[in-house]
Backbone as a ProteinNet text record, in pm:
[ID]
protein_1_A
[PRIMARY]
MNELMSFGIELMLVGMGIVFLFLTMLVVVINFMAKIIQRFSPETLVQSPAGRSGADDQRMIAAITAAVHRYRKK
[TERTIARY]
62.3	-20	116.9	209.5	279.5	322.8	384.6	417	316.4	215.2	94.3	63.2	89	86.8	206.9	317.9	410	448.2	397.2	387.6	226.9	162.5	40	105	142	224.8	363.7	436.4	526.1	436.9	337.5	259	164.5	142.7	100.6	163.3	279.9	417.9	446.4	477.3	475.6	375.8	279.2	195.2	170.9	172.1	139.8	285.4	433.2	523.9	527.6	453.7	426.9	305	242.2	119.4	181.3	273.7	346.7	466.8	539.6	618.4	533.8	420.4	354.9	274.7	216.4	157.1	325.8	409.2	493.1	559.4	546.1	589.5	456.1	380.8	238.7	248.1	288.2	316.1	422.6	551.6	692.1	623.9	562.2	517.9	416.4	369.7	232	282.8	417.4	475.8	583.6	610.3	706.2	654.6	542.8	423.3	384	353.5	316.6	403.7	547.2	610.6	709.7	640.4	694.2	592.9	449	338.7	382.7	389.7	407.6	523.9	606.7	778.8	715.6	613	638	504.4	368.1	257.9	247.6	297.3	281.7	133	125.2	-10.3	-54.1	-166.6	-226	-321.5	-285.8	-439.2	-555.9	-633.5	-769.9	-859.8	-880.4	-909	-1038.9	-1127.8	-1244.2	-1324.9	-1456	-1498.6	-1493.2	-1423.3	-1463.4	-1621.1	-1662.7	-1857	-1923.6	-1820.5	-1873.6	-1838.4	-1956.3	-1984.7	-2027.2	-2015.7	-2064	-2204.6	-2310.2	-2458.6	-2475.8	-2389.4	-2416	-2376.2	-2279.3	-2264.5	-2384.2	-2428.1	-2541.1	-2642.6	-2648	-2800.3	-2773.8	-2681.8	-2648	-2648.2	-2608.6	-2630.5	-2760.4	-2859.3	-2942.9	-3059.1	-3013.8	-3063.9	-3067.1	-2895	-2895.7	-2941.8	-2955.2	-3016.1	-3193.9	-3244.2	-3355	-3406.5	-3314	-3306.8	-3326.7	-3203.6	-3158.8	-3291.6	-3389.8	-3472	-3570.3	-3592	-3715.7	-3714.1	-3548.9	-3527.3	-3532.4	-3520	-3548	-3713.7	-3768.9	-3936.7	-4025.6	-3928.4	-4001.6	-3963.5
-103.2	-25	153.2	167.2	232.8	273.4	134.7	203.9	237.5	185.4	261.4	429.4	464.4	607.1	683.2	610.3	676.8	711.5	575.3	615.5	743.9	742	855.2	954	1000	1129.7	1149	1081.6	1079.5	1151.8	1070.1	1149.1	1235.7	1342.8	1413.1	1555.4	1543.7	1610.8	1622.8	1552.8	1535.9	1583.8	1592.5	1655.4	1812.9	1826.9	1960.6	2027.7	1947.7	2035.8	2021.5	1980.7	2008.1	2089.8	2080.9	2201.8	2342.4	2336.4	2490.4	2550.2	2410.8	2483.3	2497.8	2431.9	2488.2	2666.1	2629.3	2797.1	2924.4	2857.4	2955.1	2960.9	2856.2	2911	2976.8	2945.2	3047.4	3202.5	3213.2	3367.1	3414.1	3340	3399	3412	3309.7	3312.2	3461.7	3491	3555	3704.6	3722.4	3870.4	3883.4	3788.4	3789.1	3805.5	3775.9	3828.2	3944.4	4028.5	4142.9	4232.2	4191.6	4296.7	4300.4	4191.4	4186.3	4263.4	4227.3	4327.8	4481.4	4546	4660.6	4724.2	4600.6	4696.2	4722.4	4617.6	4604.5	4720.9	4704.9	4782.5	4909.1	5005.3	5118.5	5143.5	5179.8	5246.2	5360.9	5399.4	5488.2	5563.7	5689.4	5763.8	5753.5	5777.4	5762.1	5909.9	5978.8	6091.9	6109.7	6161.3	6174.8	6274.1	6207.6	6259.1	6397.5	6522.5	6630.6	6694.1	6634.1	6675.5	6635.2	6609.9	6604.5	6706	6683.7	6829.5	6794.6	6854.8	6850.7	6817.5	6870.2	6831.3	6718.9	6682.1	6515.4	6431.2	6473.2	6324.1	6376.5	6519.6	6476.5	6411.7	6443.5	6370.2	6202.9	6159.2	6040.3	5984.1	6086.4	6037.2	6043.8	6094	6097.5	5998.1	5966.5	5820.7	5713.6	5689.2	5593.3	5601.2	5720.8	5668.5	5650	5710	5643.1	5530.4	5474.8	5351.4	5250.7	5291.6	5205.2	5190.1	5338.5	5395.7	5275.5	5262	5193.3	5029.1	4995.2	4826	4798.7	4901.6	4894.9	4841.5	4925.2	4938.9	4795.3	4716.6	4628.3	4503.8
-4.9	-35.2	17.9	68.8	85.5	-47.9	-123.2	-280	-367.4	-345.8	-451.4	-407.8	-263.5	-206.9	-294.3	-308	-285	-453	-545.4	-663	-746.4	-635.1	-655.5	-655.9	-524	-511.1	-617	-608.6	-762.8	-879.5	-911.2	-1047.7	-1022.6	-950.2	-856.4	-907.6	-870.8	-867.9	-1005.4	-1034.6	-1184.8	-1309.7	-1250.2	-1358.6	-1305.1	-1175.6	-1139.1	-1167.7	-1211.9	-1288.9	-1414.2	-1468.1	-1669.3	-1672.8	-1544.3	-1532.9	-1530.8	-1441.5	-1411.1	-1505.2	-1573.6	-1697.9	-1807.6	-1828.4	-1928.1	-1937.2	-1820.8	-1794.2	-1778.2	-1732.2	-1761.1	-1905.1	-1998.6	-2086.2	-2186.7	-2164	-2171.2	-2140.4	-2039.6	-2002	-2071.3	-2107.2	-2186.7	-2328.6	-2382.4	-2484.6	-2513.8	-2402.4	-2440.2	-2462.9	-2394.8	-2369.2	-2461.2	-2486.6	-2627.8	-2743.7	-2758.2	-2886.1	-2859.3	-2748.1	-2735.9	-2770.1	-2745.5	-2758	-2865	-2971.8	-3132.9	-3166.5	-3182.8	-3174.3	-3162.7	-3032.7	-3015.1	-3134.8	-3145.7	-3237.1	-3348.4	-3382.9	-3575	-3591.5	-3514.3	-3530.4	-3371.4	-3450.3	-3327.9	-3318.4	-3161	-3095.9	-3187.2	-3301.1	-3315.6	-3256.7	-3241.8	-3199.4	-3247.7	-3213	-3276.6	-3210	-3319.5	-3300.8	-3371.6	-3257.7	-3245.4	-3375.8	-3417.2	-3567.5	-3540.5	-3652.8	-3640.5	-3617.4	-3639.7	-3618.3	-3494	-3426.8	-3299.6	-3173.7	-3111.9	-3007.3	-2907.5	-2779.5	-2678.5	-2694	-2759.4	-2746.5	-2761.6	-2893.7	-2909	-2810.7	-2708.8	-2598.2	-2488.5	-2532.1	-2389.4	-2434.4	-2590.1	-2643.3	-2626.7	-2626.2	-2615.9	-2424.3	-2389.8	-2239.6	-2209.4	-2285.1	-2207.3	-2298.8	-2403.4	-2471.5	-2377.6	-2351.8	-2263.3	-2109.3	-2079	-1935.1	-1926.1	-2081.3	-2105.8	-2104.7	-2176.7	-2211.3	-2084	-2001.4	-1883.3	-1808.9	-1783.1	-1722.6	-1738.1	-1865.9	-1933.4	-1910.9	-1948.5	-1893.8	-1742.2	-1693.3	-1561.4	-1501.6	-1553.6	-1522.8	-1567.2	-1638.4	-1711.9	-1635.7
[MASK]
++++++++++++++++++++++++++++++++++++++++++++++++++++++++++++++++++++++++++

């Protein structure tokens, strides 16, 4: 019985080690890919459309507020 328990613990440790190594490799690869993407595809600034004004924003806020109130009534 002792041999079976030690085999189970050994199998558990090997499995946990493999999962830990896989997750570590995943984090390294994701960070590497992010650096490559940032290098070759620089971030571009998004400009707001020229026709938008503060009045448009106020109308949008009013429409969203009305929609939320209507949803909550149901």
